[in-house]
C-alpha positions as CSV (number, residue, x, y, z in Angstrom):
1,M,-7.7,-30.8,53.4
2,F,-5.6,-32.7,51.6
3,H,-9.0,-34.2,49.9
4,L,-10.7,-30.5,49.3
5,R,-6.7,-29.4,47.5
6,H,-7.2,-33.0,45.3
7,I,-10.7,-32.5,44.2
8,L,-9.6,-28.5,43.3
9,L,-6.9,-30.0,41.8
10,G,-8.4,-32.2,39.8
11,V,-11.3,-29.5,38.3
12,S,-8.6,-27.4,37.8
13,T,-6.6,-30.0,35.7
14,A,-10.0,-30.9,33.7
15,A,-10.9,-27.4,33.1
16,L,-7.5,-26.9,31.7
17,M,-8.0,-30.1,29.4
18,A,-11.0,-28.8,28.1
19,G,-9.7,-25.5,27.7
20,A,-6.6,-26.7,25.4
21,A,-9.5,-28.3,22.9
22,I,-10.9,-24.3,22.0
23,A,-9.3,-23.0,19.5
24,K,-7.8,-19.7,20.2
25,D,-10.1,-16.9,19.2
26,D,-7.9,-13.4,20.1
27,I,-5.0,-12.0,18.4
28,T,-3.3,-9.2,19.2
29,V,-1.2,-6.9,16.7
30,A,1.5,-4.8,16.6
31,L,2.1,-1.7,14.4
32,Q,4.7,0.8,14.4
33,L,2.0,4.2,14.0
34,E,-0.5,4.7,16.0
35,P,-4.0,6.7,13.9
36,P,-4.4,10.3,14.3
37,H,-7.8,9.4,14.6
38,L,-10.2,7.3,13.5
39,D,-12.0,8.0,10.9
40,P,-10.1,6.9,7.2
41,T,-12.2,9.2,4.8
42,S,-10.8,12.3,6.1
43,A,-6.9,12.0,6.6
44,A,-4.2,10.4,4.9
45,A,-3.1,8.8,7.7
46,G,-2.0,4.6,6.5
47,A,-2.0,4.4,9.9
48,I,-6.2,4.3,10.3
49,D,-6.4,1.9,7.5
50,S,-3.9,-0.3,8.9
51,V,-6.0,-1.0,11.7
52,L,-9.5,-0.4,10.1
53,Y,-9.7,-1.2,6.8
54,S,-12.0,-4.2,5.4
55,N,-12.6,-4.9,9.5
56,V,-14.6,-2.1,10.3
57,F,-15.3,-0.3,7.4
58,E,-16.0,-1.6,4.2
59,G,-16.3,0.2,0.7
60,L,-18.5,-0.3,-2.7
61,T,-15.4,-2.5,-3.7
62,R,-12.6,-3.7,-1.9
63,F,-8.8,-5.0,-2.3
64,M,-7.8,-8.2,-2.2
65,S,-4.5,-10.0,-1.1
66,D,-2.9,-9.9,-4.7
67,G,-4.0,-5.9,-5.8
68,S,-7.4,-7.5,-7.3
69,V,-10.5,-5.6,-6.6
70,V,-13.6,-7.5,-5.9
71,P,-17.2,-7.2,-4.8
72,G,-17.8,-5.2,-1.5
73,L,-20.7,-3.6,-0.3
74,A,-21.9,-3.5,-4.0
75,E,-22.6,-6.9,-5.4
76,S,-22.9,-6.0,-8.9
77,W,-22.3,-3.2,-11.2
78,E,-23.5,-2.6,-14.8
79,I,-21.2,0.5,-17.1
80,S,-22.9,2.2,-19.5
81,D,-21.2,1.9,-23.0
82,D,-19.8,5.8,-22.8
83,G,-18.4,5.0,-19.4
84,L,-20.1,7.9,-18.3
85,T,-22.4,6.1,-15.7
86,Y,-22.2,3.5,-13.1
87,T,-25.2,1.4,-11.5
88,F,-24.4,-0.4,-8.4
89,K,-26.5,-3.4,-7.4
90,L,-25.9,-3.3,-3.1
91,R,-26.0,-5.8,-0.7
92,T,-29.7,-6.1,1.3
93,G,-29.8,-6.8,4.8
94,V,-26.7,-4.6,6.1
95,T,-26.4,-2.9,8.7
96,F,-23.8,-1.1,10.5
97,H,-22.8,-1.8,14.2
98,D,-24.7,0.8,15.8
99,G,-27.5,-1.5,14.5
100,T,-29.2,1.0,11.6
101,T,-29.3,-0.2,8.3
102,M,-26.6,0.5,5.3
103,D,-28.8,1.5,2.1
104,A,-28.7,3.8,-1.1
105,E,-28.8,6.2,0.7
106,D,-26.1,6.0,3.2
107,V,-24.1,5.1,-0.2
108,K,-25.0,8.5,-1.0
109,F,-23.9,10.4,1.6
110,S,-20.5,9.0,1.7
111,L,-19.9,9.8,-1.7
112,D,-21.3,13.1,-1.6
113,R,-19.4,14.0,1.7
114,I,-16.1,12.7,-0.7
115,I,-16.5,15.7,-4.1
116,A,-18.3,18.3,-1.3
117,E,-16.6,21.9,-1.8
118,D,-14.9,21.3,1.8
119,S,-14.3,17.9,1.7
120,A,-11.2,16.6,4.0
121,N,-10.6,13.5,2.2
122,A,-6.9,13.4,1.5
123,Q,-7.6,11.1,-2.1
124,K,-10.5,13.8,-3.5
125,A,-8.9,14.0,-6.3
126,L,-9.3,10.4,-7.2
127,Y,-13.0,11.2,-7.6
128,T,-13.7,14.6,-9.0
129,A,-14.7,12.9,-11.9
130,I,-18.1,11.8,-9.8
131,S,-20.7,14.3,-10.7
132,E,-24.0,12.8,-9.1
133,V,-25.1,10.2,-7.6
134,N,-28.7,9.5,-7.3
135,V,-30.3,7.1,-5.0
136,I,-32.9,4.4,-7.8
137,D,-34.5,2.3,-4.6
138,P,-32.3,0.8,-1.2
139,A,-30.4,-1.4,-2.9
140,T,-29.2,0.9,-5.7
141,V,-27.5,3.8,-7.0
142,E,-26.8,5.7,-9.9
143,V,-23.1,6.9,-9.7
144,K,-22.7,9.7,-13.0
145,L,-19.3,10.8,-14.3
146,S,-18.6,14.2,-15.7
147,E,-15.7,12.6,-18.1
148,P,-15.1,8.1,-18.2
149,N,-12.1,7.2,-15.6
150,G,-12.0,3.0,-15.5
151,N,-10.0,3.4,-13.0
152,M,-12.9,4.5,-10.5
153,I,-13.9,0.8,-9.5
154,F,-10.3,0.6,-8.4
155,N,-10.2,4.0,-6.4
156,L,-13.5,2.7,-4.7
157,A,-11.5,0.0,-3.0
158,W,-9.7,2.5,-1.1
159,G,-9.9,3.1,2.1
160,D,-10.7,6.7,1.9
161,A,-14.1,5.6,0.2
162,V,-15.7,3.1,2.6
163,I,-19.4,3.9,3.2
164,V,-20.1,5.9,6.3
165,A,-23.6,7.0,7.9
166,P,-24.6,10.2,8.6
167,E,-26.1,9.2,12.3
168,S,-22.5,8.5,13.3
169,I,-20.6,10.7,11.7
170,E,-20.4,13.3,14.0
171,N,-18.4,11.0,16.8
172,I,-16.3,9.0,13.3
173,K,-13.0,10.3,14.8
174,Q,-13.2,8.7,18.0
175,Q,-16.0,5.7,17.1
176,P,-15.8,4.8,14.1
177,I,-19.3,2.9,12.8
178,G,-18.7,0.6,10.3
179,T,-20.4,-2.5,8.5
180,G,-17.3,-4.6,8.7
181,A,-17.0,-8.4,10.3
182,F,-15.3,-7.0,13.9
183,K,-16.9,-3.8,15.4
184,F,-15.3,-1.0,17.7
185,D,-14.7,-1.2,21.0
186,S,-12.2,1.2,23.1
187,W,-9.3,3.1,22.3
188,T,-6.8,3.5,24.8
189,Q,-4.5,6.4,23.4
190,G,-0.5,5.8,23.0
191,D,-1.0,2.1,23.5
192,R,-4.0,0.0,21.6
193,I,-7.3,0.3,20.0
194,E,-9.6,-2.8,20.9
195,L,-12.2,-4.3,18.3
196,S,-14.8,-7.5,18.7
197,R,-16.8,-9.7,16.3
198,N,-19.9,-8.1,14.6
199,D,-22.5,-10.9,15.3
200,N,-24.6,-9.6,12.8
201,Y,-22.1,-9.3,10.1
202,W,-23.9,-9.9,6.3
203,G,-20.9,-11.7,5.4
204,D,-19.0,-15.3,6.7
205,A,-18.3,-14.4,10.4
206,P,-14.6,-14.2,11.2
207,A,-12.8,-16.9,12.9
208,L,-11.6,-14.6,15.7
209,A,-13.6,-13.1,18.3
210,K,-11.5,-10.4,19.4
211,A,-8.6,-8.6,17.9
212,T,-6.5,-6.3,20.0
213,F,-4.3,-3.3,18.2
214,K,-0.7,-2.0,20.1
215,F,1.3,0.3,18.8
216,I,5.1,-0.2,19.6
217,S,7.0,2.6,17.9
218,D,10.4,1.5,18.6
219,P,13.1,-1.0,16.7
220,T,14.4,-2.1,19.7
221,A,10.9,-2.3,21.3
222,A,9.4,-4.3,18.7
223,F,11.9,-7.5,18.7
224,A,11.8,-7.7,22.4
225,A,7.7,-7.7,22.1
226,M,7.8,-10.3,19.5
227,M,10.6,-12.4,21.4
228,A,9.1,-12.4,24.8
229,E,5.7,-13.6,23.1
230,D,3.5,-10.4,23.9
231,V,2.5,-9.7,21.0
232,D,0.5,-12.5,18.3
233,V,1.5,-10.5,15.0
234,F,3.8,-7.4,13.9
235,S,2.7,-5.9,10.6
236,G,5.4,-3.7,9.2
237,F,8.2,-4.9,11.6
238,P,10.7,-1.9,11.9
239,A,13.3,-3.9,12.1
240,P,15.1,-5.6,9.1
241,E,18.2,-6.7,10.9
242,N,16.2,-9.0,13.4
243,L,14.5,-11.2,10.4
244,P,16.7,-13.7,10.5
245,Q,16.4,-14.5,14.3
246,F,12.8,-15.1,13.8
247,E,13.6,-17.5,10.1
248,A,15.9,-19.6,13.0
249,D,13.3,-20.1,15.6
250,P,10.4,-22.8,15.3
251,R,8.0,-20.4,17.4
252,F,8.0,-18.2,14.5
253,Q,6.9,-17.2,11.2
254,V,8.5,-14.2,8.8
255,L,6.3,-12.6,6.2
256,V,8.1,-10.9,3.3
257,G,5.7,-9.6,0.6
258,S,5.8,-6.5,-1.3
259,T,4.6,-2.9,-0.9
260,E,3.4,-0.1,-3.6
261,G,6.4,1.3,-2.8
262,E,8.3,1.4,-6.6
263,T,11.8,2.6,-5.4
264,I,13.6,4.8,-8.2
265,L,17.0,6.5,-8.9
266,S,14.4,9.3,-10.1
267,T,16.3,11.4,-13.3
268,N,15.7,14.5,-14.4
269,N,14.9,14.0,-17.4
270,K,15.2,18.2,-18.4
271,M,18.6,18.9,-17.2
272,P,21.9,17.9,-19.5
273,P,23.1,15.2,-19.9
274,F,20.2,13.2,-18.3
275,D,18.3,14.8,-21.6
276,N,19.8,12.3,-23.6
277,K,18.7,9.2,-23.8
278,L,21.7,7.2,-24.1
279,V,22.3,8.7,-20.6
280,R,20.3,7.7,-19.2
281,E,20.2,3.9,-20.7
282,A,23.9,3.8,-19.1
283,L,22.6,5.3,-15.8
284,A,20.3,2.1,-15.5
285,H,23.0,-0.6,-16.8
286,A,25.6,0.6,-14.2
287,I,23.5,-0.2,-11.7
288,D,23.1,-3.5,-9.3
289,R,20.2,-3.3,-8.3
290,Q,20.8,-6.7,-5.8
291,A,23.8,-5.3,-4.2
292,I,21.4,-2.4,-3.4
293,I,18.5,-4.5,-2.2
294,D,21.2,-6.5,-0.7
295,G,23.2,-3.4,1.1
296,A,20.0,-1.5,2.2
297,M,17.3,-3.7,2.9
298,F,19.1,-5.8,4.0
299,G,17.8,-8.7,1.0
300,F,14.4,-7.6,0.9
301,G,12.8,-6.0,-1.6
302,T,11.8,-6.9,-5.2
303,P,14.5,-5.7,-8.4
304,I,11.6,-3.8,-10.6
305,G,12.3,-3.0,-14.7
306,T,10.0,-0.3,-14.6
307,H,7.3,1.9,-12.7
308,F,4.7,-1.0,-11.4
309,A,3.6,-3.1,-8.4
310,P,5.4,-7.1,-9.2
311,H,2.3,-8.1,-7.4
312,N,-0.4,-6.6,-10.2
313,P,-1.9,-9.1,-12.1
314,A,-0.9,-6.5,-14.8
315,Y,2.6,-6.3,-14.2
316,V,5.8,-7.4,-16.5
317,D,8.4,-7.9,-15.7
318,L,11.0,-5.9,-17.9
319,T,14.2,-5.8,-15.9
320,A,16.2,-7.8,-18.0
321,Q,15.8,-4.7,-20.2
322,S,18.3,-2.7,-17.8
323,N,20.5,-5.7,-16.1
324,Y,23.9,-4.6,-14.2
325,D,26.6,-3.9,-17.1
326,P,29.5,-1.6,-16.5
327,E,31.0,-2.1,-19.6
328,K,27.8,-1.5,-21.9
329,A,27.0,1.8,-19.3
330,K,30.4,2.9,-20.3
331,A,30.3,2.1,-23.9
332,L,26.8,3.9,-23.7
333,L,28.5,7.0,-22.2
334,A,31.0,7.1,-24.8
335,E,28.7,7.0,-27.6
336,A,26.5,10.0,-25.9
337,G,29.8,12.1,-25.6
338,F,31.2,11.4,-22.4
339,P,33.8,8.8,-22.5
340,D,35.5,10.3,-19.5
341,G,31.6,10.5,-17.7
342,F,30.8,13.5,-15.9
343,E,29.4,15.0,-12.7
344,T,26.0,15.2,-11.3
345,T,24.2,15.6,-7.8
346,L,22.6,12.8,-5.8
347,H,20.0,13.7,-3.2
348,L,19.1,11.6,-0.4
349,P,15.8,12.0,1.7
350,P,15.9,10.5,5.2
351,P,14.9,6.3,4.5
352,S,17.7,4.0,4.7
353,Y,15.9,2.6,1.4
354,A,17.7,6.5,0.0
355,R,20.3,6.9,2.7
356,R,21.6,3.3,2.7
357,G,21.6,2.9,-1.2
358,G,22.7,6.0,-2.4
359,E,26.1,5.2,-0.6
360,I,25.8,2.1,-2.9
361,I,24.9,3.5,-5.3
362,A,27.1,6.5,-5.9
363,A,30.0,4.3,-5.7
364,Q,28.5,2.2,-8.3
365,L,28.2,5.2,-11.0
366,A,31.8,6.1,-10.1
367,E,32.8,2.3,-11.3
368,V,31.6,4.2,-15.0
369,G,32.6,7.3,-14.9
370,I,29.2,9.2,-12.8
371,K,30.8,11.0,-10.4
372,A,27.7,11.7,-7.7
373,E,27.8,14.3,-5.3
374,I,25.8,13.3,-2.4
375,T,23.1,15.8,-0.5
376,N,21.1,14.5,2.6
377,V,18.4,16.5,2.7
378,E,15.3,16.2,4.6
379,W,11.3,15.7,4.0
380,A,10.7,19.3,3.5
381,Q,14.1,20.4,2.5
382,W,13.4,17.5,-0.2
383,L,9.7,18.6,-1.1
384,E,11.0,22.5,-1.6
385,T,14.2,21.2,-4.0
386,V,13.9,18.4,-5.6
387,F,10.2,17.7,-6.0
388,R,9.0,21.5,-6.4
389,G,11.8,23.2,-7.7
390,K,13.0,20.4,-10.1
391,N,16.9,21.4,-8.8
392,F,18.7,17.5,-9.0
393,G,20.4,15.6,-11.2
394,L,19.6,12.1,-9.3
395,T,17.8,11.6,-6.2
396,I,16.2,8.3,-4.9
397,V,12.9,7.8,-3.5
398,S,10.1,5.4,-3.3
399,H,6.7,6.2,-4.7
400,T,4.0,4.4,-2.5
401,E,0.2,5.4,-4.4
402,P,-1.1,2.2,-5.8
403,M,-0.9,2.0,-9.8
404,D,0.0,5.2,-10.1
405,I,2.3,5.0,-13.3
406,G,0.0,8.1,-14.7
407,I,1.9,10.6,-13.0
408,Y,4.8,9.4,-16.2
409,A,1.8,11.2,-18.2
410,N,2.7,15.2,-16.7
411,P,5.4,16.8,-18.2
412,D,5.6,19.1,-15.1
413,Y,6.2,16.0,-12.5
414,Y,9.5,16.6,-10.9
415,F,11.3,13.9,-12.9
416,Q,9.7,16.1,-16.2
417,Y,9.9,13.6,-18.6
418,D,7.5,14.7,-21.5
419,N,6.6,11.5,-24.2
420,P,3.1,12.7,-26.0
421,D,2.5,9.2,-26.9
422,F,2.6,7.8,-23.3
423,Q,0.5,10.6,-22.5
424,A,-2.2,9.6,-24.9
425,L,-2.0,6.0,-23.9
426,I,-2.8,7.5,-20.6
427,T,-5.8,9.5,-21.5
428,K,-7.5,6.0,-23.4
429,L,-6.5,4.0,-19.9
430,N,-8.3,6.3,-18.1
431,G,-11.5,6.4,-20.6
432,T,-11.0,2.4,-20.5
433,T,-13.4,0.4,-18.6
434,D,-12.9,-3.5,-20.2
435,P,-10.6,-5.6,-17.6
436,D,-8.6,-6.5,-20.9
437,M,-8.0,-3.9,-23.2
438,R,-6.4,-2.0,-19.4
439,T,-4.0,-4.6,-18.4
440,Q,-2.9,-4.4,-22.5
441,M,-2.8,-0.7,-22.5
442,M,-0.6,-1.3,-18.7
443,A,1.8,-3.4,-20.2
444,D,1.9,-1.3,-23.1
445,A,2.5,1.8,-20.2
446,Q,5.1,0.0,-18.6
447,K,6.7,-0.9,-21.4
448,I,7.2,2.7,-23.3
449,I,9.0,4.1,-20.0
450,A,11.5,1.2,-19.8
451,D,12.3,1.5,-23.4
452,D,13.5,5.6,-22.5
453,Y,14.9,4.8,-19.2
454,V,12.9,7.8,-17.9
455,N,14.3,6.6,-13.9
456,G,16.7,3.9,-12.7
457,Y,14.2,1.5,-11.7
458,L,15.3,-0.5,-8.0
459,F,13.2,-2.1,-6.6
460,Q,9.7,-2.4,-4.8
461,L,9.8,-2.1,-1.0
462,A,9.4,-5.2,0.9
463,A,6.1,-6.1,3.8
464,L,8.1,-7.4,6.5
465,G,5.9,-9.0,9.1
466,V,6.5,-11.5,12.2
467,A,3.7,-14.0,13.5
468,K,3.7,-16.4,15.7
469,A,3.8,-19.9,13.8
470,G,0.2,-20.6,14.6
471,V,-1.2,-17.8,12.9
472,Q,-3.1,-18.2,9.4
473,G,-4.3,-16.1,7.0
474,L,-2.4,-12.7,7.0
475,W,-1.8,-10.9,4.0
476,A,1.8,-11.2,3.0
477,N,1.5,-8.3,0.2
478,A,0.3,-4.4,1.0
479,P,-1.7,-3.6,-1.8
480,T,-3.4,-0.9,0.3
481,Q,-2.2,-0.4,3.7
482,A,-4.5,-2.7,5.4
483,T,-4.0,-5.9,8.2
484,D,-7.5,-7.7,6.8
485,L,-7.8,-9.6,10.1
486,T,-11.6,-11.6,8.4
487,G,-9.6,-14.1,7.1
488,V,-7.4,-14.5,9.8
489,S,-7.1,-18.0,12.5
490,W,-5.2,-20.1,14.8
491,S,-4.3,-23.7,13.4
492,E,-5.6,-26.5,15.3
């Protein structure tokens, strides 16, 4: 009996030693929000992309972690001189997870579905310039535009423009079938989604064989699950106050990157006294960005001096132009005719960056004589009063759409900035496809709104993640909502 047990122990020890030599090839990723369904092309919920973008579904182009756009299912493209015709060369030999071929017909189907009259696509407005999509041959698609749109290659990288097949569209919300490096296995609603490696993937095979996404909405439970090592990664960790504990623990790594969320002190440019540029400039110098980041966000966030994401290759750092200088703020107010300051309103929606940040900003403004009366509002009320009604002096909000500086070209937008030169620049930018020219125009646009002190530019919301120490290849930044696992692996 002893001898048999001894042999069994020997075998199991050998098996354990052999197992230790094999690199771990599965991962469990926790997210706070569960998707409402699994079709990224018919819902605004970013939670869908958080699971499926680049993993299960792919577009003609795709975002990299730095916000740049690279070829996806299209290996190359040509744009006509007038900017109205895009000809995409597709990768050949690509199949969907159900074994059907991905070709030009699928691209036409996907794009036609976005721009259709009855389209449920949340970002349909990004693609309204597409007038027709033509199949030239199985590997070539021609996309015609009604007017030039220099953002089209960027827009096609969004999760809303992934390529889907007519054969699988009926059940896509429950059974997503894409071309990505991982295929969908199962969804236990309220708990988890499971993916596995697509052995027929056209690109580089991922290191991971299996991936499980678990949904944990409560910040306290999120902290407990990570500390107990029940999950390997928590993307978008919801409790920033706990991050120092993970940073001090060698079992974990903390990932701090940037999102697309420009957090701003929005200013009603048509309401006196904010219709006076000197007053807006005074406002900018009254704000201590770092104190807001420290006090409201536990130190997480990147200061910004204009409405643009710091991780974008075209970003210009203009923070020095609106540095914290209360004495200068007082002098500007006196010059504007307000030596004793003035009273205004400050509407704060629910997120902690607004509520916590608003208390800090109100105190900073009071130091220079601006008395801001705080009104806490729910989102529905904010949309009604501030966004639609434009009945506010100041408010705090984070604008989370990628590269959305074009909102400043709309004089009816809620902060009511009306600059014809800026509007002309954005029109020109939209009609330009040359990358260097576009970068220069984006820099010019950033400078104009900084020079006009349109809003108080505070910080870019941080992307906060926690992972076990051995996980490598995760995105730190979030140029789009995604948990891209295609380059993720465990260190030996």
